[in-house]
C-alpha positions, 0 to 999 in steps of 0.5 A: 500500500505504498501509493497512499490511497489505502488500496493494494497496488496489484489485484489480490486473489480475494478481489481479482476474478480470473476469466474463464479462459484463464481458468480453462488454461490452468485446468488444461495443464492440470488434466494433462497431469491427471491423465498421466496418473490415470493412465498408470491405473490403466497400465496396472489393469493391463499388466494384471491381465497379463500376469494371471487370474489372481492379479487381474481379479485384484485389479478388476476388484479395485477398478470396479469398486466405487472408488475405482469407478470414481477415479475412472469417471474423473479420468474419462472427464479429464481425457475428454476435456483435454481433447476438446480443449486441445482441439480449441488450441489447434484452432487458435494455432491456425489463427481462427476464433481468437477474438474475445467473443469467439473464445468465450463461446468456445469456452462453453462449447468445450465444457458442454462437449466434455460433459456430453462425451463423458456422460455418453461414454459412461451410459454406453459403458455401463449399459454394456458392463 
């Protein structure tokens, strides 16, 4: 508060609200890390399948549990978010849809597509399971 007005010199997290585009950029990075961790779970399942029936039953039991399904749901949501947001970044790299109104509309498109793809995948997956 060196300016004498009693106000902070820069925006603080309590005052400043990140735009949705910034939040989605941060989330894109976080989902990239999450996909790596979730892929390790899938690799464990595949290795267990190759290792024999006991190892597979143990892995299948964990992944089929409520907590395992919750992890898989989060992983699939992260996968679809990262995919849809990555496509949006490719469009931006091509110099298209970079105006603010386009970016704000595409934020919503990415979120709706992520939700729709995730829910559709789980409806189909659970119907087959």
